[in-house]
Every structure is written in structure tokens, then in C-alpha cells.
N, C-alpha and C positions, 0 to 999 in steps of 0.2 A: 465376511471373512476378516480375520484378525491375525496379524503376524507380529510377534515380539522378536526384535532383532538384537537389543542390547539393554542391559541395566547395569547399574554401578552399585556395588555392595556398600559403598561409603555414603550413599544417599538413599533416602526412603522412596525409591522408585515404585514400590508396591502401592504407596498412597496415590501416586500419579496414575498408576495402572487402574486402580479401582475407580478413580474419579473419571478418567477418560472412557474406560470400557462401558460403564453404566450409561453415560450420556450418549456415546456413539451408537450403542445398540438401540437405545430407546428412541433416538432422534433420527436414525438412519444416516448417520454421518458417512460420507465417502471421501477419503483422502488420506493424508499422512499427518502425523504429529511427531514433533522432535523437541526434546528439552536438553539443553547443555548446561553444564556447570563449570565455570572457569574455562570455557571453550571446549570441554570434553563432553561427549554424549552420555547422558544418564538414562534416557528413556526415548525410545523410538517405536512407533507402531504405524501400521498401514491398515486401512479399512476399505472395503468396497471395491468397485470396478473402475479401472482406467478407461476401458472400452466395453460397453455393454454389447455393442455390435459384434465384437470379436471375442468376448469373454476373457478379456485380459485384466487381471487383478491389479489394483494399485500396489506399488511397492514403495519402500522408503526412499528410493532414488528416482521415483517418478517426478516429472516436471509438471508444474501447474501454473496457470496464469495467476498473478498476484494482485491484479486490479490496482486499487489506490495505494496499496503498500508501496508501490513504485514511486510515489511522491517523495518518499524518504530518500531514494536514490538521487532524484532530481535535486533535492535540497542540498545534499552533500556535494554534488557536482558544482552547484552555484557557490557554496561556501569555499570550495577549493579555489574558485576564481577570486573570491574575496580575499582569501589567504595570500594569493599571488598578487594582490593589489591591481588586478585587471578590472575588478568591479567593486564598487562601494555599496554597503548596505543602504546608505542614505541617497544613493544616486537615483535620479528619475528613471523609472523603467522605460519610459518612452524613448529615451536616448539610445536604447539598445534594440528596440522593436519598431522604430519609426517607419521602416519600410513596410511593415505588416499592419500596424495600427497607429497611424499618425495622429488620430483624434484622441488617443489615450490621455487622460487627465495628467498633466505634468507633475501634479502633487503626489501621484502614486510612485512610491519608491520600491526598490528591490526588497527591502525589509517588509513592506506592506504585502507584497506578493507572496513571500515566503511564509508569513504568518497568517495569511488569509484575512487581512484587515484592509485590503484595497477597496472593497465596496463595489467593485465592477460587476456588471451583469455576467452570469455564468452561461456556458454553452448549454448546460442543463441545470435547472434550479432544483438541487436535490432536497432542499428543505421545504418544498411545496407540500401543502396539505393534501393535494390530490396528484402526487407525483406519478402514480401508475397511469392515470389518464393522460397526463402531460407527456410522459415518455412515449405512450402509444401515438400521440399526436405528432411528436417530434419525428419518430421513426417512419411514420406514414408520409411525412412531407420532405424528409431528408434521408435518403437511403443510407443506412449505416455502412454499407460496403464501400462508400466513397471516402470514409474517414480513415485514411491510412498514414497520415503524417500530421505533425503539429499544425502546420499552416492550413490543413483542410478544415480545422475547427473554427477558424476565424469568422467565417460567414455566419456562424451560429451565435456569436456574442459581440462582435466588433461594433455593431450598431445599437446595442442595448443601452438603456439609460442606467447609470449607477444606482445602487441601492442606498448608499450613504457616502458622506465625504471620507476620503482616505484616513485611516487610523481611528475612526470612531469606535469600531468594535470588530469582533471576529465574526465572519460568516463563511462557512465552508464553501470553497470556490475552486473548481477545477480549471477554469479559464485562466486564472492567475498562474497556474503551473504550466499551462500550455505556453503562455508568454515567457515564462522562465526557460522553457525548452528552446524557444526561439532566441532568447538571450544567449544561451550556451552556444548555439550555432553561430550567432553573430560575432561573439567574442573570440571563439576558438578557430573559426573557419572550418570546422569539422562537423559532420552530422551528429545530431543528438545521440543516436545509437552508438556511434563510434566512440564518443567521449565517455559515455557511461561504461561501455565494455572495457575500455582501456584504463580509465582513471578511477572507476569505482569497482566494477566486478573483478577485474584482474588483481587489483591491489588488496581486495578483501578476501581473495581466494574463493570466489564464487564460480567454480569451474564449469557449472552447467547452466549458468544464467545467460539469458539472451533475449532477443526480440523477434521470435518467429511470429509471423502473422497467423491468425486463427485458421486460415485455409492452407497453411504450409503443412507438409507431411514430415515434420521433424520426428526424430526417434524419442521414445519414452515420454511422450507428452500425453497427459490425461485429457480425454475428450470432455467438454463441459456439458452439463445436463440441466434442464429445467424440469420440475415436476409438473404434471398436467392432470387436470380433473376431467377434461372433456375430450379425451383421446383414447384410441384403442390400447395404447401402451401407457404406463405410468410416467415415462420420461420421453423427452425429445432433446435433440442437440441444440446448442446455442449458436449454431452457425449463422442464423438469420436474426439473432436476438441481441448481439453485442458488436462493438466495433472490432473490425478484423485486424487492424494494424496497431502498433505501439505508439504511444504518445507520452509526453512528459507528465501527464496526470495519471497514467496507468498503462498496463499492457505488457509489462515484462513477464517473462516465464522463468521460474526458478524451481529448484528442489527445496525441501525443508532445510537441508544442510547448507544450501546457499544462504538462506535467510539468517540462520543462526551464526554463520560465518560473518555475515555483514554486521550484525549487531555486535559481535565480539570485536571485530576490526574497528568499528566506530568507537566503542568504549576505550579501546586500548591504543588509540593514536596511530593506527595504520592507514587511515584515510585523511586525517587532518592533524595539524600540529596540536600541541597541548592547549594553547590558548583558544584556538578555533574549535577544538573538541569540546572544551568547557562551554563555549558559547552555544555550540550546536545542541548541547544537552541541557540547556537552561530554558525553562518555560518562559513564554513571552506575554501571553494574553489569555484571559479567561475565555473558554469556549462557551460557557453558559453561566447564568447567575446562580442557579440552584445546584445543590449537590446531587450526585447520582450514585447510588449504592454507598452512600456515606463519604464519597470522595469529592474533592474539588478537581474540576477538569480544566486543564490549560493546554493551549497549543503553543508550539515553539516553531522550529524550523523543520517542517515536514514531520513533526512528531506530536502525538498527544501524550500529555503527562497527567497522571492522577496522583493527587497529594492527600495525605492524611490531615487530621486536625492540627498537627504541629507544623504543617507545611513541608513535611518530608516527602520526597518523591518515592512513591511505592512502586510505580511502574511507568515506563514510557514505551511507545511503539506506535503502530498504525494498523488500521483495519482496511480491508479491501472487499468490495462487493460489486459484482456485476452478474448478469445472467450467466449461469453455468460456472461461476468462479467465486470462491469465498475464502478469505485469507486473514490471518492474524499474525503479526510479529510483535512480540513483547520482550522487554528486558526488565528484570527485577534487580535493581542495583544493590539492595541490601543483601541479597542472596547470591549475586553474580550469576543469575540464571537467565538464559535466553530461551524463548519459547516460539516455535513456529507451528502454525496450524494451517494446512492447505487443503482445500476441498474442491471437488469438481461437480457439486450440486449447489444451486443457488441458496444462499443464506444458511449454509450448514456449519460454518466454523464457529459462530458466536457462542453457542452453548458449550462447545468443547473448550473454547478459550476461557470462559468463566468458570467451568469446572476445574480447570488447571489452576486458575487464579486462586480459587477458594482453597484448593489443596496446598498451594504454595504459601499463602499468607495466613492460613489458618482461620479463615472466616466460615 
């Protein structure tokens, strides 16, 4: 099922429609796609089913879990504290989370946590060569339904040995963002969810964004699905396959319009002042040594940046993947385009995101 809701005659939306439709149909994408230019929608589409159980189609205002895209929201909340001089980027992180992790290396700074250069052990090592088997082992020994707040994750990583000294290099790390969530609570005296709702979502105009648990019966929320090869039906829900509650490294629920509103607000100084916005959008460290798709990949403050051969930022944003949720948030500074791709089937947003990318930059 495909629904066109809006195009803009001043922009080549037909090119985007052709790119998205072909990939969505061939790959079985289920979700919504939204592209805005200068903050105004130029392309929106919805595909597939929000509820296969009740035959409810996805719509352009359906809400989806965004998984690790939410790290960007956490980073902005921390930078707001930096802006207010309540936190320093070079401050030792342990000073804010000593109650929860007193053994944290005092050399690990807030900057290290934001840029994923802390080197600490993760609650789940996503870079493992055998991550599927290790995920199965984790979930069999630690029931996922118990992971409902940031502090619930501590027992999964607090005792692990570090991978390398702080600042040596980048290694994707959700545990560092869990600790940043605890920092936010320590400094503000408010819950992590309350801080993000009031200081990030409300200021960005993200009217439908929030933190409903996976087992909450909230309105207009897509049910997450995994594809199956050994089941009577081709899909099963993600209710037993992912963490039920929100945390600082993922778990927010948004519409595609919420995500593009966030990107626009971040670019245009509605979340941070001019100086901090510039810092927030500056790459900090190489994600990897080699180029991928011809680009240099760098990580900043909760954002991945891809750069061309001249060092120009072509795109920044974040990806999100968990069982039954697949998300992409991208901003193209040269075109002032914001892209949101939200899906409710595992690993379904990536191909759509790259199809849009190629249509936008002309590759």
C-alpha cells in the first residue's frame, strides 16, 4: 500500500518518488518517508501495515520507535547543560555518575562519552563478528523485559574491562549514552524522559514524540515486526525481542514529521545557541579508517557525518536499528534537506535511505 500526501512543484519530488517507490516495493519496506526543504515538506509517503493483526495501514502521522536515532536527542540535552555551564565537555564523567558507576575511569570525559571514544565496555557489543549469537546469549541470561530505565543497564556493562584508553579512537558504544542519561538526571534533578520532553521535543516542535514503553497501548503507534523463516506466518511481533522501555541510547517514539522538525530546529538554533549549534554540527573523530561509498565517515556529538574528498559535509544524521524498528534521520546541508525514514520491520530503512541519498546528491 502506497499513499502520496504531498509534493512541492518547486522541487523535483518525482525523482524522490521514483527512487523510494522502486526500493520500497522490491525490498518490502513498511513505514513512512518524509523529506523537507527549508523546513517545508516536499515529499511524504507511507507504505505497509502499522498493525498486521488488525489490518491497520501505516500513515504519514504514524509513530515509530526510532532506536539509536534517539542518541542525537540525548546529545543535544547534554550540550544544553554544557551551554548553561552546568557541565563541561572536559569534565570527568564519573563526577556525575559516581553513585551508579564509581569504578569508571576518571580519565573518561563527557566529550569522550558523546563522541564514543571512551573505550568502556558496552552493554551489548554491536561490533562483534558473531553479534547474533551473542545477542541470543544476552537475552537468554538477562530478560529484556527488565530493562526499563537507564540504571537497569548498568549490571550489563559496569564490571566490564575497557577496550582501550579514553580518547584513543572511536568505537560505537551505547553504554556511554546510558551514562549520559544518568548524568542528565543527576545535574537536572529531573527524569531523563522529562528533560527530553520539555527541553528537546517541545522546543523542536516534536508534538507526537515521547517515550511509551513497547507494551503501552498508545495511539497511532506502529507495531514492530521481525521476518521469520521457520514460522507458520512470515512475521512475528518484537514484543519479546527488544527492550520495552526507553533509555538514553534509544527507545523514543516519533513520527517522521517529528524527526524532520528536530533536524530543522537543530540547524536553525532553536535547541542550542549559535556557538553550541556550530559545535554540535562539527565532526569530531573518524569512525573508521577506510572510506565507504566514497565518503569519509566521522562521528560528532550523537551524529554521523559523511564528507567528500574536499572535506565538505555531504550529510549528517543517525541510524537506528533494533528488532522490529528501523530508522534513518539525515540532513543535507548543501540542499537544506531533512530526510526521515521510519520502518516497523527489522532492517528495512537502510535501502530506502540510500535510494534517497543517491537521488539527492546525484550519485
